C-alpha positions in Angstrom: -15.9 364.5 96.1 -17.4 361.7 97.4 -19.5 362.9 100.2 -22.2 366.1 99.2 -20.3 368.5 101.5 -22.2 370.9 103.8 -21.9 374.4 104.2 -20.6 376.0 107.6 -22.9 378.2 109.6 -23.3 382.0 111.5 -21.3 383.7 108.7 -23.9 386.8 110.0 -22.6 386.5 113.0 -19.3 389.1 113.6 -16.8 387.5 116.1 -15.7 390.4 118.8 -11.6 390.1 119.4 -12.0 389.2 122.9 -13.8 385.5 121.7 -11.2 384.7 119.4 -8.4 382.3 120.7 -4.9 381.2 119.4 -2.0 382.2 118.3 -1.5 386.1 116.7 0.0 387.1 114.2 1.4 390.9 113.3 -0.2 392.9 111.2 1.2 396.9 110.2 -1.0 399.8 110.2 -0.5 403.5 108.9 -3.4 406.4 108.5 -1.2 407.7 105.4 -3.0 407.1 102.6 -0.6 408.0 100.3 2.5 406.9 97.5 4.9 407.3 100.8 2.3 405.4 103.2 2.2 402.5 100.6 5.9 402.2 100.3 6.7 402.2 103.9 4.2 399.6 104.8 4.9 397.6 101.7 8.7 397.7 103.6 7.4 395.8 106.8 6.0 392.9 104.3 8.6 393.1 101.6 11.1 390.7 102.4 9.5 387.3 101.8 8.9 388.7 97.6 11.6 387.1 95.3 12.2 386.4 91.8 9.3 387.1 89.2 6.5 388.5 91.4 2.9 389.0 90.4 1.0 392.0 92.0 -2.5 390.7 92.4 -4.8 394.2 92.0 -8.0 394.8 91.1 -7.8 397.1 88.1 -11.5 397.8 87.9 -14.5 397.6 85.3 -14.4 400.8 83.2 -13.7 404.2 84.8 -14.8 403.0 87.7 -14.8 405.6 90.7 -12.9 403.8 93.5 -10.1 401.1 93.1 -6.9 402.1 93.3 -4.7 405.3 92.9 -2.9 404.1 89.5 -0.2 407.5 90.8 0.5 404.9 94.1 0.7 402.3 92.5 3.1 403.4 89.8 5.4 404.3 92.0 5.2 401.3 94.2 6.7 399.6 91.1 9.0 401.7 90.0 10.5 402.4 93.2 10.5 399.2 94.8 9.5 396.3 92.0 10.9 397.6 88.9 10.6 393.8 87.3 7.1 393.2 88.7 4.2 392.3 87.1 0.6 392.9 87.6 -2.0 390.4 87.3 -5.4 389.3 86.5 -7.9 387.2 85.0 -11.1 388.0 82.7 -14.4 388.0 84.4 -17.0 385.5 84.6 -19.9 387.7 84.4 -20.5 389.7 80.4 -18.5 393.2 81.0 -15.4 395.8 80.0 -13.1 392.6 80.7 -15.2 389.8 79.6 -13.0 388.4 76.9 -8.7 389.3 76.9 -9.2 392.0 74.2 -12.2 393.9 76.3 -9.9 393.5 79.2 -7.0 395.0 77.4 -9.3 397.7 76.0 -10.5 398.7 79.6 -6.9 398.0 81.4 -5.7 401.4 79.3 -9.0 403.2 79.5 -8.3 403.0 83.4 -4.4 404.0 82.9 -3.2 400.6 83.6 -0.8 401.1 80.9 2.4 401.7 82.6 3.3 398.5 83.5 3.1 394.9 82.1 0.0 393.8 83.2 -0.6 389.4 82.6 -4.1 388.6 82.1 -2.9 385.4 83.3 -5.9 382.9 81.9 -5.4 384.7 78.5 -3.9 381.4 77.0 -5.4 378.6 79.2 -6.0 377.4 82.0 -4.0 375.0 84.8 -5.4 373.1 88.2 -3.5 374.4 91.8 -4.5 371.9 94.5 -7.0 372.4 97.4 -5.6 370.4 100.6 -7.8 370.4 102.9 -10.9 371.3 101.1 -14.6 369.9 100.8 -15.7 371.7 97.7 -12.6 371.2 95.7 -9.6 369.0 95.6 -8.2 371.5 92.7 -9.3 374.5 91.7 -8.6 376.1 87.9 -6.4 379.7 87.7 -4.8 381.5 85.3 -2.2 379.3 83.2 0.5 381.8 83.5 -0.3 382.4 87.4 2.2 379.6 88.6 5.0 380.6 86.0 5.6 383.2 89.4 7.9 382.6 91.8 6.3 385.6 95.3 2.9 387.5 94.9 2.4 390.3 96.3 -1.9 390.9 97.1 -2.5 394.6 96.8 -6.1 395.0 97.4 -8.7 397.7 97.9 -10.7 396.5 100.8 -14.3 397.6 100.0 -17.6 395.8 100.3 -19.4 393.4 97.8 -22.6 392.9 96.1 -22.3 388.8 97.4 -19.2 388.3 99.2 -20.1 390.7 101.9 -16.5 392.4 101.7 -13.6 392.4 99.4 -10.2 391.9 101.3 -7.1 390.1 100.1 -9.2 386.5 100.4 -11.6 387.8 98.0 -9.2 389.2 95.7 -7.2 386.2 95.5 -9.9 383.9 95.5 -12.0 385.6 92.7 -9.6 387.1 91.1 -6.8 384.5 90.4 -9.4 381.8 89.2 -9.8 382.2 85.2 -12.8 383.2 84.1 -14.2 380.4 82.6 -14.1 377.5 84.8 -12.6 378.7 88.2 -15.2 381.2 88.6 -17.6 378.9 87.5 -16.9 376.3 90.0 -16.9 379.1 92.7 -20.1 380.9 91.7 -22.3 378.3 89.6 -23.5 374.8 91.1 -22.6 372.2 88.9 -26.5 371.5 87.8 -28.1 374.8 87.6 -28.8 376.8 85.0 -28.0 380.3 86.4 -24.9 381.1 86.5 -24.5 382.9 90.0 -26.6 380.5 92.0 -24.4 380.3 95.0 -24.6 382.5 98.1 -23.8 382.9 101.6 -21.8 380.2 103.5 -21.1 378.2 100.3 -20.2 380.9 98.6 -17.2 382.2 101.5 -16.1 378.5 101.2 -15.3 378.4 97.9 -14.1 381.6 97.8 -11.5 381.0 100.6 -10.6 377.4 99.1 -9.7 378.9 95.2 -7.8 381.5 97.9 -5.8 378.5 99.9 -5.0 376.8 96.5 -3.0 380.1 95.6 -1.8 381.1 98.8 -0.2 377.7 99.5 1.1 377.6 96.4 3.2 380.8 97.0 3.7 379.5 100.7 5.6 381.5 102.4 6.3 383.8 99.5 3.0 386.1 99.7 2.2 389.3 101.2 -1.0 390.8 101.7 -2.0 394.5 101.5 -5.6 396.1 102.1 -6.1 399.3 101.3 -9.0 400.9 103.3 -10.0 403.8 101.1 -13.3 404.6 98.8 -14.9 401.6 100.7 -18.5 401.5 98.8 -20.4 398.6 100.3 -20.0 397.6 96.0 -17.0 396.2 94.9 -15.0 397.6 91.7 -16.3 395.0 89.3 -19.6 397.1 89.5 -17.9 400.2 88.1 -19.4 403.4 87.4 -22.1 401.5 89.3 -21.1 401.3 92.4 -23.0 402.6 95.6 -21.6 406.0 96.5 -18.8 405.9 99.2 -20.3 406.7 102.5 -18.1 404.4 104.5 -14.9 407.1 106.1 -11.1 406.8 104.8 -9.2 404.3 107.4 -5.6 403.8 106.4 -3.3 400.9 104.8 -2.8 397.4 106.9 -0.6 394.6 105.2 1.0 391.3 107.0 2.1 388.2 105.7 -1.0 385.9 107.4 -3.8 386.7 105.1 -6.5 385.9 107.6 -4.9 388.4 110.2 -5.2 391.3 107.7 -8.5 390.8 106.5 -9.8 390.2 110.2 -7.9 393.6 111.4 -9.7 395.2 108.7 -13.0 393.9 109.3 -12.4 395.0 113.0 -11.7 398.4 112.2 -15.4 398.8 110.3 -16.9 397.5 113.3 -14.8 399.7 115.5 -15.6 403.2 113.9 -17.0 405.8 115.6 -20.4 407.0 115.4 -21.7 403.9 113.7 -19.3 405.2 110.8 -19.1 401.7 109.3 -22.7 401.1 109.7 -23.4 400.5 105.6 -20.8 398.3 105.6 -21.2 396.0 108.7 -24.8 395.5 107.0 -23.7 394.7 104.1 -20.8 391.8 105.1 -23.6 390.5 107.5 -26.7 390.0 105.1 -24.4 388.7 102.6 -23.0 386.6 105.8 -19.2 387.2 104.9 -18.3 386.6 108.2 -17.7 383.4 107.0 -14.5 383.7 104.9 -12.7 384.5 108.0 -14.0 381.7 110.1 -13.1 379.2 107.1 -10.0 380.7 106.5 -8.7 379.7 109.9 -10.6 376.7 109.8 -8.7 376.1 106.5 -5.3 376.8 108.5 -4.5 379.9 106.6 -3.9 381.6 109.5 -5.0 383.5 112.3 -8.0 385.9 113.6 -6.0 387.9 116.3 -3.1 389.1 115.3 -0.8 392.4 117.4 -1.1 395.8 115.6 1.5 397.7 114.5 1.1 401.9 114.4 4.3 402.0 111.8 3.1 406.1 112.2 3.9 406.7 116.5 7.1 404.1 116.5 5.7 400.7 115.8 3.2 401.2 118.8 1.2 397.7 119.8 -2.4 399.5 119.9 -5.8 397.7 119.1 -8.9 398.7 116.0 -10.4 400.5 118.2 -7.4 402.7 118.7 -6.2 403.1 115.0 -9.6 404.7 114.0 -10.3 406.3 117.3 -10.2 409.9 115.4 -12.1 409.2 112.5 -15.1 411.1 111.8 -18.0 409.5 109.9 -19.3 410.7 106.5 -22.5 409.1 107.0 -24.3 408.9 109.7 -27.6 406.1 109.5 -31.1 407.7 109.9 -33.9 405.8 111.5 -34.9 404.0 108.3 -31.1 402.9 108.3 -31.5 404.5 104.4 -28.1 406.2 102.8 -27.5 408.5 99.8 -27.7 406.8 96.6 -29.7 405.4 94.4 -30.7 401.9 96.5 -31.1 400.9 99.4 -28.8 398.7 101.1 -29.5 395.6 100.1 
């Protein structure tokens, strides 16, 4: 691009709901963390999905402990999306999903062999335009991704080692970028010899522009489901090395607005009683992860205000704090701000 972009600021700052402005989108919520709960909430957002449906989820590194339960996904696909395909891409870092052959082996080990899985960059890449971006004019994604008609982002909401948190934005922005070109464009400066030198606000913005290219391509045929369960501060890409889960399970959220659903999840983390979300809050703030949300809003990708619909209780409208008020913490931080596990929070 002609001018050198400048990253935004304040990615370490959580913006309370009452300080936000603008319109509001609908977000559905259930506490039912089960196959039935997933199907119920899927039904609330499924009307926009049509034709050939791609289901983007994180299938995880080999024997990872925290990714979405396979039986849930199997039942959802069998009962609601029998012709859908799970889509993934190879990784930028060396690991058990770095090559297509290794990725296929890991899929089998992790039990993702009950449905078709399209490693979308297996046969190359293609580019999608980034409308209104400052870092990219286009983003490279797996070659087969644009052959689908609809997209369901089925996301395990959790922490992330550099992104702060991984919601629908991360699932799509990193997960749809191909393993050699797109992910490099997001993570690495053009003149850098270090493969992951981009951090904080710039990383959040690059990731979000990648997401925008995909969401714009599929609009209005895209839906977003975030499962708040087994929320380590680590991403599923850390596999067996993930930090222990010390954030309590919350439930499942869904929306047709990617910003609204990610914002609602973050709000619930910040609303957990007795500092139940402290470790995840620290992870988000120390990585400046809130810039994911503010930049999505700047790019016009949705609304950070929302009407939260409690589908467990007659579609009552509730707040994020009301949604989590009865959840008991699994760990309470001590004065040293440490938690059980091999490392400190950073």
